[in-house]
C-alpha positions in Angstrom: -5.0 -0.6 23.1 -1.8 1.3 21.8 -2.4 4.0 19.8 -1.3 4.2 16.4 1.3 6.6 15.7 0.6 8.7 12.1 3.0 11.1 10.5 1.7 14.2 8.2 4.1 15.2 5.4 2.9 18.9 4.2 4.6 22.3 3.4 0.8 24.2 4.2 1.4 24.3 8.1 -2.3 25.3 8.2 -3.8 21.6 7.1 -1.0 19.7 9.1 -3.3 21.9 11.9 -6.3 20.5 11.0 -5.6 17.0 10.3 -3.3 16.7 13.4 -6.7 18.2 15.4 -9.1 15.4 13.9 -6.7 12.5 13.7 -6.1 13.1 17.6 -9.5 14.0 18.5 -9.9 10.6 16.6 -7.3 8.6 19.1 -4.4 8.7 17.1 -0.7 10.1 18.1 -0.7 12.2 15.3 2.7 14.7 14.5 3.8 16.2 11.5 6.7 17.2 8.9 6.9 20.1 6.7 9.4 18.6 4.5 10.2 15.0 3.2 14.0 15.5 4.9 12.2 16.5 8.0 9.8 13.2 7.6 12.7 11.2 7.6 14.4 12.9 10.8 10.9 11.6 12.4 10.6 8.5 11.1 14.0 7.3 13.2 11.0 6.6 15.5 8.8 4.1 13.3 5.5 5.1 12.6 1.9 3.1 11.6 0.8 5.1 8.6 2.5 8.1 6.6 0.3 11.1 5.2 2.0 12.5 2.1 1.7 15.2 -0.2 3.8 14.9 -3.0 4.9 18.8 -4.1 6.9 20.5 -1.6 10.6 21.8 -1.5 13.2 19.6 -2.0 12.4 15.9 -2.2 9.2 15.2 -3.5 6.4 12.8 -2.1 7.0 10.7 -4.7 11.0 10.1 -4.1 10.2 10.1 -0.1 7.9 6.9 -0.8 10.2 5.5 -3.1 13.3 5.9 -1.0 11.2 4.5 2.1 10.0 1.5 0.0 13.8 0.3 -0.9 14.3 0.5 2.7 14.2 -2.5 5.0 13.3 -0.4 8.1 10.5 2.1 6.6 9.5 -0.6 3.9 6.3 -1.7 6.0 5.1 1.8 6.6 1.3 2.2 4.8 1.6 5.7 2.6 -1.5 7.7 1.9 -0.9 10.4 -0.7 -2.8 13.6 -0.2 -2.0 15.7 -2.8 -3.1 18.5 -5.3 -1.5 16.4 -8.3 -4.7 14.7 -9.9 -4.1 13.4 -13.2 -4.4 9.4 -13.8 -0.9 9.6 -14.5 -0.3 10.8 -11.4 -2.3 8.2 -9.5 -0.9 5.5 -11.1 2.7 7.0 -9.9 2.2 7.1 -6.6 0.9 3.7 -6.4 3.9 3.0 -8.7 6.1 4.0 -5.9 4.2 1.9 -3.1 1.1 4.3 -2.0 -1.6 2.4 -0.5 -4.1 5.2 -1.2 -4.1 8.4 -3.2 -6.7 11.5 -1.9 -6.6 14.8 -4.2 -7.1 17.7 -2.9 -9.4 19.0 -2.3 -10.6 16.9 0.3 -12.9 16.5 3.0 -11.6 15.7 6.3 -13.9 13.0 6.9 -13.0 11.4 3.5 -9.3 11.0 4.5 -10.0 9.9 8.3 -12.3 7.6 6.2 -9.2 6.0 4.6 -7.1 6.6 7.5 -9.1 4.0 9.4 -9.8 2.0 6.3 -5.7 1.6 5.6 -4.6 0.5 9.5 -7.5 -2.0 9.2 -5.8 -3.4 6.5 -2.6 -3.5 8.2 -3.5 -4.8 11.2 -6.3 -7.4 10.4 -7.0 -10.7 12.3 -3.8 -12.8 12.6 -5.2 -16.5 9.5 -2.7 -19.3 9.4 0.3 -19.3 6.9 -0.8 -19.8 3.3 2.2 -21.7 0.9 2.2 -22.7 -2.7 5.5 -24.9 -3.1 8.9 -22.5 -1.8 6.3 -19.5 -1.9 4.7 -18.7 1.4 2.7 -15.8 2.9 3.0 -15.0 7.1 -0.3 -13.3 7.9 1.8 -12.4 11.5 4.1 -10.4 10.3 2.2 -9.6 6.4 5.2 -10.8 5.2 5.6 -12.7 1.9 8.5 -15.4 1.4 10.1 -17.3 -1.3 12.5 -20.4 -0.4 12.5 -18.3 3.6 13.9 -15.3 2.0 11.7 -12.5 2.5 10.0 -10.4 -0.7 9.9 -6.4 -0.6 6.1 -6.3 -1.1 3.8 -2.8 -0.6 0.4 -3.1 1.2 -1.4 -3.7 -1.8 0.9 -5.9 -3.3 0.8 -8.5 -0.2 -3.0 -8.2 -0.4 -3.5 -9.0 -3.8 -1.4 -11.9 -3.4 -2.8 -13.6 0.0 -6.0 -13.1 -1.8 -4.6 -14.9 -5.2 -2.5 -17.8 -3.4 -5.6 -18.3 -1.0 -7.9 -19.1 -4.0 -5.6 -20.9 -6.4 -7.4 -21.3 -9.8 -10.2 -18.7 -9.5 -10.2 -16.0 -11.8 -10.6 -12.7 -10.3 -12.3 -9.6 -12.5 -10.3 -6.2 -11.5 -13.6 -4.9 -10.4 -13.7 -8.1 -7.7 -10.1 -7.3 -6.8 -10.9 -3.4 -6.2 -14.0 -4.5 -4.1 -11.6 -6.9 -2.0 -8.2 -5.3 -1.7 -8.7 -1.7 -2.0 -11.4 0.2 0.7 -14.8 0.5 -0.1 -14.8 4.1 -0.2 -11.4 4.7 -2.2 -11.9 5.6 -5.7 -9.3 4.1 -8.2 -9.6 2.7 -11.8 -9.0 -1.0 -12.9 -5.9 0.3 -14.7 -4.5 0.3 -10.8 -4.8 -3.3 -10.5 -3.5 -3.5 -13.6 0.0 -1.9 -12.6 0.1 -3.7 -8.9 0.0 -6.8 -11.0 2.9 -6.2 -12.8 4.9 -4.7 -9.6 3.8 -7.6 -8.0 5.3 -10.3 -10.6 8.6 -8.7 -10.5 9.2 -8.9 -7.3 7.7 -13.3 -8.0 10.9 -14.6 -9.7 9.9 -17.6 -11.2 6.8 -17.9 -9.4 5.9 -14.7 -11.7 4.1 -17.3 -14.1 1.7 -18.6 -11.4 -0.4 -14.7 -11.9 -1.9 -15.7 -15.1 -3.8 -12.8 -17.1 -7.0 -13.8 -18.3 -8.4 -12.2 -21.2 -11.6 -10.7 -21.0 -11.9 -12.5 -17.8 -9.2 -11.0 -14.8 -6.1 -12.4 -12.9 -5.9 -15.7 -11.2 -3.1 -17.7 -9.6 -2.2 -21.0 -11.0 -0.1 -23.8 -9.9 2.9 -24.2 -12.5 3.3 -27.0 -15.0 6.6 -29.1 -14.5 8.4 -27.7 -17.8 8.2 -24.4 -16.4 9.8 -25.1 -12.9 
């Protein structure tokens, strides 16, 4: 099996060495960059996962993530933030710029390794048949959603949310249900994180945003549009 390439981006060199040692021991191809600017150079050769600090000299991790998610060549790369910024607002900002997971310092290496495995597992899971609704479709082979044949720039989490809701049209999922089904079991996030990701997803779905219905007191569902909405 081909080794997964992981890029660790952090200005704390000692921490990078610890992460690199454990990642390589687990069979990953791991490299380090000590600034966001250095990471951009390293990402000329794509990677399978980014472990990203937030507070670094020069460009911040949040700024780097936003730039990567806006670029067609790098938006598919999953991102796990590893940072000392631990407020709820910090966490929500991390997810809003495209994070797949958010781990606060200090952390255990075992925890990071578990989250790496979980995110890569979601990114490279089994291939399913395409799921469609009118002009909206999901191609599980390349983990991409399309509207009328044009790809939509979704984060991994947004993709998994859309896939789950689209595959179970009409079924209402509570926020807790979505956390359990979309986020790894060892990831601790609040129900507000679901709202943030649903809001971001709606903005990207055009007129299909109306299909993501909020059921007050219950959760979310994907509903077919009534004729007058089309």
